[in-house]
C-alpha positions in Angstrom: 71.3 81.0 99.5 73.4 78.7 97.3 77.1 79.0 96.8 78.2 77.7 93.4 81.9 78.2 93.9 84.1 75.1 93.9 86.6 74.7 96.6 89.8 72.7 96.8 89.1 72.0 100.5 86.1 72.4 102.8 87.0 72.2 106.5 84.1 71.3 108.9 85.1 72.8 112.3 87.1 75.8 113.1 89.1 74.6 116.1 92.9 74.2 116.4 92.9 71.3 113.9 90.4 72.9 111.5 91.6 76.5 111.4 95.3 75.4 111.2 94.5 73.2 108.2 92.4 75.8 106.5 95.0 78.6 107.0 97.9 76.3 105.8 95.9 75.2 102.7 95.2 78.8 101.9 98.9 79.6 102.3 99.6 76.9 99.7 97.4 78.6 97.2 94.3 76.4 97.7 90.7 77.7 97.6 89.4 76.9 101.1 86.2 77.2 103.0 85.7 76.6 106.8 82.3 75.8 108.2 82.1 76.7 111.9 79.0 77.2 114.0 80.7 79.9 116.2 83.7 82.1 115.6 87.0 80.4 114.6 89.2 79.1 117.4 87.2 76.2 118.7 86.9 75.1 122.3 90.6 75.6 123.0 90.8 79.2 122.1 87.3 80.3 123.0 86.1 78.1 125.9 89.1 76.0 127.0 92.9 76.3 127.2 93.3 80.1 126.5 90.7 81.7 128.8 91.5 79.2 131.6 95.2 80.1 131.4 94.2 83.8 131.8 92.2 82.9 134.9 95.2 80.9 136.2 97.5 83.9 135.7 95.2 86.1 137.8 95.1 83.5 140.5 98.9 83.1 140.5 99.5 86.8 140.7 97.0 87.2 143.6 98.6 84.3 145.4 102.1 85.7 145.0 101.1 89.1 146.3 99.3 87.5 149.2 102.6 85.9 150.2 104.8 89.0 149.5 105.9 89.2 153.1 108.1 86.2 152.4 110.1 88.4 150.1 110.2 91.3 152.5 107.5 93.3 150.7 104.5 94.5 152.6 101.2 95.0 150.8 98.1 96.4 152.6 94.5 96.5 151.4 94.9 93.6 148.9 91.5 93.0 147.2 90.2 91.7 143.9 87.2 92.1 141.6 86.0 88.6 140.5 83.9 90.0 137.6 86.9 91.9 136.2 89.0 88.7 136.4 86.4 86.8 134.3 86.1 89.8 131.9 89.9 89.8 131.4 89.8 86.1 130.5 87.1 86.7 128.0 89.0 89.7 126.5 92.1 87.5 126.0 90.0 84.9 124.2 88.3 87.6 122.1 91.6 89.1 121.0 93.0 85.8 119.9 89.8 84.9 118.1 90.1 88.1 116.1 93.6 87.0 115.2 92.3 83.8 113.7 89.7 85.8 111.8 92.5 88.0 110.4 94.5 85.0 109.3 91.4 83.7 107.5 91.0 86.9 105.6 94.8 87.2 104.9 94.9 83.7 103.4 91.5 84.0 101.7 89.7 81.3 103.7 86.0 81.7 103.5 84.2 81.3 106.8 80.6 80.0 106.7 78.6 80.2 110.0 76.7 77.0 110.8 76.9 73.3 111.1 77.6 71.0 108.1 76.2 68.0 106.3 78.1 66.0 103.7 75.3 65.3 101.2 77.3 63.3 98.6 81.0 63.0 98.0 82.2 66.5 97.1 79.1 68.4 98.3 78.7 70.0 101.8 75.6 71.8 102.9 75.7 74.4 105.6 72.9 73.7 108.2 71.6 76.2 110.7 73.4 79.4 111.4 73.5 82.6 109.3 74.7 80.7 106.2 72.1 78.0 106.4 71.3 76.6 103.0 74.7 77.3 101.4 75.9 74.4 99.2 79.7 74.0 98.9 81.3 72.0 96.1 84.7 70.7 97.1 87.5 68.4 96.0 88.4 67.4 99.5 86.7 67.6 102.9 88.3 67.6 106.3 86.1 66.8 109.3 87.4 68.5 112.5 84.3 68.8 114.7 86.1 68.7 118.1 84.5 67.9 121.4 82.2 69.3 124.1 81.6 68.8 127.8 79.7 65.7 128.9 76.6 66.1 131.0 75.0 63.7 133.4 71.6 62.1 132.6 68.6 63.8 134.2 70.7 66.7 135.5 70.1 70.0 133.7 73.0 72.4 133.4 71.6 75.7 134.5 74.8 77.7 134.6 74.1 78.7 138.2 74.2 75.7 140.4 75.1 73.0 137.8 77.6 74.0 135.2 80.2 72.8 132.7 83.5 74.4 132.1 81.9 76.7 129.5 79.5 78.2 132.0 82.2 78.5 134.6 84.3 80.6 132.2 81.6 83.3 132.3 80.3 82.9 135.9 79.3 86.3 137.2 79.5 85.6 140.9 82.2 83.7 142.8 80.8 80.6 144.6 81.5 80.2 148.3 81.9 76.5 147.8 82.0 74.1 144.8 82.4 70.5 144.0 84.4 69.9 140.8 83.5 66.5 139.3 86.5 65.3 137.3 90.1 66.0 138.2 91.7 66.1 134.7 93.5 69.1 133.4 90.3 71.3 133.2 89.0 70.3 136.6 92.4 70.8 138.3 92.7 74.3 136.7 89.3 75.4 138.0 90.0 73.9 141.4 93.3 75.9 141.7 91.7 79.1 140.3 88.7 79.2 142.6 90.7 78.0 145.7 93.2 80.8 145.2 90.4 83.4 145.7 88.9 81.7 148.8 86.3 79.3 147.4 86.0 76.1 149.4 86.8 73.5 146.7 86.2 69.7 146.7 87.8 67.9 143.7 86.3 64.5 142.9 88.0 61.9 140.7 86.9 58.3 140.1 90.4 57.2 139.2 93.1 56.6 141.8 94.9 59.9 141.3 94.1 63.4 140.2 95.3 64.2 136.6 94.7 60.5 135.8 96.3 60.6 132.3 99.5 62.2 133.6 102.6 60.6 135.2 101.8 59.4 138.6 104.7 61.2 140.2 103.6 64.5 138.8 100.0 63.8 139.9 101.2 63.1 143.5 103.1 66.4 143.6 100.1 68.4 142.3 97.8 66.6 144.7 100.1 67.3 147.7 100.2 71.0 146.7 96.5 71.2 146.3 95.9 69.6 149.7 98.3 72.0 151.4 96.5 74.9 149.8 93.2 73.7 151.2 91.6 71.8 148.2 89.8 68.7 149.4 90.9 66.0 146.9 88.7 62.9 146.7 90.2 60.2 144.5 88.8 56.7 143.8 85.4 58.3 144.3 82.4 58.0 142.0 79.6 60.5 141.7 76.4 58.5 141.1 73.8 60.9 142.2 73.3 64.7 142.5 70.3 66.1 144.2 69.3 69.8 144.2 67.9 70.8 147.6 66.5 74.1 148.5 69.6 75.3 150.3 72.3 73.0 149.1 73.4 70.5 146.4 73.8 67.0 147.7 76.5 64.9 146.0 76.2 61.1 146.2 76.0 60.7 150.0 77.3 57.1 149.8 80.6 58.4 148.6 80.8 60.9 151.5 81.2 63.9 149.2 80.1 66.9 151.2 77.0 69.0 150.2 77.8 72.4 148.7 75.5 75.4 149.2 76.6 76.9 145.9 77.3 74.9 142.8 78.6 71.7 141.2 80.9 71.9 138.2 80.8 69.0 135.8 84.1 68.3 134.1 84.5 65.8 131.3 84.9 65.6 127.5 82.5 63.7 125.3 83.4 63.2 121.7 80.7 60.6 120.9 82.2 57.7 122.9 79.7 54.9 123.5 81.1 54.4 127.0 79.8 56.2 130.1 76.6 58.1 130.8 74.5 59.8 128.2 76.7 59.3 125.1 76.2 62.1 122.6 77.9 63.5 119.5 80.9 65.8 120.0 79.1 68.7 118.5 76.5 68.7 115.8 78.2 66.2 113.5 78.3 66.1 109.8 76.0 63.4 108.5 78.6 61.1 106.9 76.9 57.8 107.5 74.4 58.5 104.8 77.2 58.3 102.2 77.7 54.5 102.8 81.4 54.9 103.1 83.4 52.1 104.6 85.0 52.7 107.9 88.4 51.6 109.3 88.6 51.6 113.1 91.3 50.9 115.5 90.9 50.6 119.3 94.0 51.3 121.4 93.4 49.5 124.7 96.2 51.3 126.6 94.7 54.8 126.1 91.0 53.6 125.6 90.6 55.8 122.5 88.8 54.7 119.4 90.0 56.2 116.1 87.8 56.2 113.0 88.5 57.4 109.5 86.4 57.7 106.4 88.1 55.8 103.6 86.3 57.1 100.5 89.4 59.0 99.4 87.7 62.4 99.4 86.7 62.9 103.0 89.2 62.9 105.9 88.8 63.0 109.7 91.3 65.0 111.9 92.5 63.1 114.9 89.7 61.7 117.2 86.3 62.9 116.2 84.8 59.6 117.5 87.0 59.1 120.5 86.6 59.2 124.2 88.8 61.3 126.5 
């Protein structure tokens, strides 16, 4: 299949940066195409911020009802259905994704399913997916390929005992215990959610505080609250080895992280950063190096993020495609 239509803008990636740019360009009367390997919405809407907040809402409500006696309200027979809680979270994400699809149609943004390769300046080929082989001619290209969870070398994510946040959002069975590796926003959210429903949670962070990129006073308040609620917070702790045993998962015994009979959740974002274990591209990346463009890069030491931009004048990168979180 070959598309001969010429576009004013082709957006590679349908996440918060990509879909917002595509919709706005459409509103301004431009002819726009968006190449996204899944449905529009990106990690945030489909596998991150939105579904996780739905889980947090369920946990908050359950916790409030559990402490209703403090408000003079007696509730008996309180129970929950873990599978329905997960299903509601997915439903919230599904409905919002449909909203993005509606806005695409309303503003005449063409959605092509697949990954993308910038062949020559002004030409984008759709790779893989249902629209594989489509060639898009464009005046401008916006690269907004986003990020994905980082995995550890030689440790297969099976979605049952070892999982990333994506697998955790669709887990069918509540674990009795879990070790969450990484205490950033995502790790902290899952720790709170699972602990609220009775899972024994150990939260491990290599930095000297949980929520390491947040204000230290805020992090202390959150850690104190977590500890009081029963979450075992281990800061300044590295996980250097994970062993799957027959009846448990052993986590770096030198760091004194307890074994867990159920699962380990790996939390981390990798957007192609050369630092850390098993560097890998954020998502299937558009092949822009073959164009021999010149690159301008700037390293910000205080936040340890590397920003790159393509300086050919026709191809632009949104935010931090090649950065490390």
